[in-house]
C-alpha positions in Angstrom: -9.9 10.9 5.9 -11.4 13.0 3.3 -13.8 15.6 4.6 -15.8 18.5 3.2 -14.9 22.2 3.5 -17.4 25.0 2.9 -14.6 27.0 1.2 -13.3 24.3 -1.2 -16.1 21.8 -1.6 -15.7 18.1 -1.9 -12.8 16.0 -3.3 -13.6 14.3 -6.5 -14.7 10.7 -5.9 -12.3 9.7 -8.8 -9.4 11.5 -7.0 -10.4 9.9 -3.8 -10.6 6.5 -5.3 -7.2 6.9 -7.0 -5.5 8.1 -3.7 -6.9 5.3 -1.7 -6.3 2.7 -4.3 -2.7 3.7 -4.9 -2.0 4.0 -1.2 -3.5 0.4 -0.8 -1.4 -0.9 -3.6 1.8 0.7 -2.2 1.1 -0.8 1.2 0.7 -4.2 -0.4 4.0 -3.9 -2.1 5.5 -2.7 1.1 4.4 -5.9 2.7 5.9 -7.9 -0.1 9.1 -6.0 0.5 9.1 -7.0 4.2 8.6 -10.7 3.3 11.4 -10.4 0.7 13.7 -9.1 3.5 13.0 -12.2 5.5 13.5 -14.5 2.5 16.8 -12.7 1.7 18.0 -13.3 5.2 17.0 -17.0 5.2 18.7 -17.6 1.8 21.8 -15.8 3.0 22.0 -17.9 6.1 21.2 -21.1 4.4 23.8 -20.3 1.7 26.5 -19.5 4.2 25.7 -22.6 6.3 25.8 -24.8 3.3 29.2 -23.2 2.2 30.8 -23.6 5.5 29.3 -26.8 6.8 29.2 -28.9 3.6 31.6 -27.0 1.4 29.1 -26.5 -1.3 27.4 -23.4 -2.6 26.0 -21.8 -5.7 26.4 -18.6 -7.4 22.7 -18.7 -8.2 22.0 -18.5 -4.4 24.3 -15.5 -4.1 22.7 -13.7 -7.0 19.1 -14.4 -5.9 20.0 -12.5 -2.7 20.8 -9.3 -4.5 17.7 -9.9 -6.8 15.6 -10.0 -3.7 17.3 -7.1 -2.2 16.6 -5.1 -5.4 13.0 -6.1 -5.3 12.9 -5.1 -1.7 14.1 -1.6 -2.5 11.9 -1.1 -5.5 8.8 -2.5 -3.9 9.3 -0.8 -0.6 10.0 2.7 -1.9 6.4 3.5 -2.8 5.2 2.4 0.6 7.7 4.8 2.2 6.4 7.7 0.0 2.9 6.8 1.2 3.9 6.9 4.8 5.8 10.3 4.1 9.0 8.6 5.3 11.0 9.2 2.1 14.3 11.1 2.2 14.2 14.9 2.1 16.3 17.7 3.1 14.8 18.6 6.5 16.9 21.5 7.7 14.0 24.0 7.6 11.1 21.8 6.6 10.3 20.5 10.0 9.6 24.0 11.4 7.2 25.0 8.6 3.4 25.1 8.7 1.4 22.3 7.2 0.5 24.6 4.3 4.1 25.5 3.6 5.2 21.9 3.8 2.4 20.9 1.3 3.5 23.6 -1.1 7.2 22.4 -0.9 6.1 18.8 -1.3 3.9 19.6 -4.2 6.7 21.5 -6.0 9.2 18.8 -5.2 7.0 16.1 -6.6 6.2 18.0 -9.7 9.7 19.3 -10.6 12.1 16.8 -9.2 10.5 13.5 -8.1 8.2 12.9 -11.2 10.7 13.9 -13.8 13.5 11.8 -12.3 11.2 8.8 -12.0 10.0 9.3 -15.7 13.5 9.5 -16.9 14.5 6.4 -15.0 11.6 4.4 -16.5 12.4 5.7 -20.1 16.1 5.1 -19.7 15.8 1.6 -18.3 13.4 0.2 -20.9 16.1 -0.4 -23.5 18.4 -1.8 -20.9 15.7 -4.4 -20.0 14.8 -5.1 -23.6 18.4 -5.8 -24.5 18.8 -8.3 -21.6 15.5 -9.9 -22.7 16.4 -10.2 -26.4 19.9 -11.3 -25.8 18.9 -13.8 -23.1 21.5 -12.2 -20.9 23.0 -14.4 -18.3 25.3 -13.7 -15.3 28.9 -14.1 -16.1 29.3 -16.3 -12.9 29.1 -20.1 -13.3 25.6 -21.2 -12.4 24.5 -17.6 -12.4 20.9 -16.3 -13.1 19.2 -14.7 -16.1 19.4 -11.0 -15.9 16.4 -9.5 -17.4 14.1 -10.1 -14.3 16.2 -8.1 -11.9 16.7 -5.4 -14.6 12.9 -5.3 -15.1 12.6 -4.2 -11.4 14.0 -0.8 -12.5 11.2 0.4 -14.7 8.6 -1.4 -12.6 9.9 0.1 -9.4 10.1 3.7 -10.8 6.7 3.1 -12.5 5.2 2.3 -9.0 6.9 5.4 -7.7 5.2 7.5 -10.5 1.8 6.1 -9.7 2.4 6.9 -6.0 3.7 10.3 -6.8 0.5 11.1 -8.7 -1.4 10.2 -5.5 0.9 12.3 -3.4 0.4 15.3 -5.7 -3.3 14.9 -5.5 -3.2 14.7 -1.7 -1.1 17.9 -1.6 -3.6 19.7 -3.9 -6.5 18.4 -1.9 -4.8 19.6 1.3 -4.1 23.0 -0.1 -7.7 23.2 -1.2 -8.6 22.2 2.3 -10.5 19.1 1.4 -8.1 16.3 2.4 
């Protein structure tokens, strides 16, 4: 919860709205990712059952599984960042004070997380556009079109950038003692 501090004042209502809105959006995408895990499992079980019981299957059903898994990863990642459950090197971090952790997080978000996400969005846009323009299809018989799964790359990293901005704002507010 956002609170006031005599030393630092209030957090900007715009900053607070962005943080809360982005956290909520990331949680929604996290729930979508949870549903996609279930859908992937059901499709996998159904496809395996059809293959072994009826000797029929489809490459499209196999490919939709990894499409859904990709969506699970890209939609679930911002939710993990929101929950502060993302991967980090935690050799010394766990024993540090809250302020030291916030500084390390802030520097990590600014100098590593955001640049990597921005490069991934930029680098993947041409990849998606080429698949779209060429109407790229899977090489497998009965396979799926490729641009939707490729579009998950810039979309997922874009969501990570938006959540990263919220996390940077949280760390700044914490260091200013207002969040």
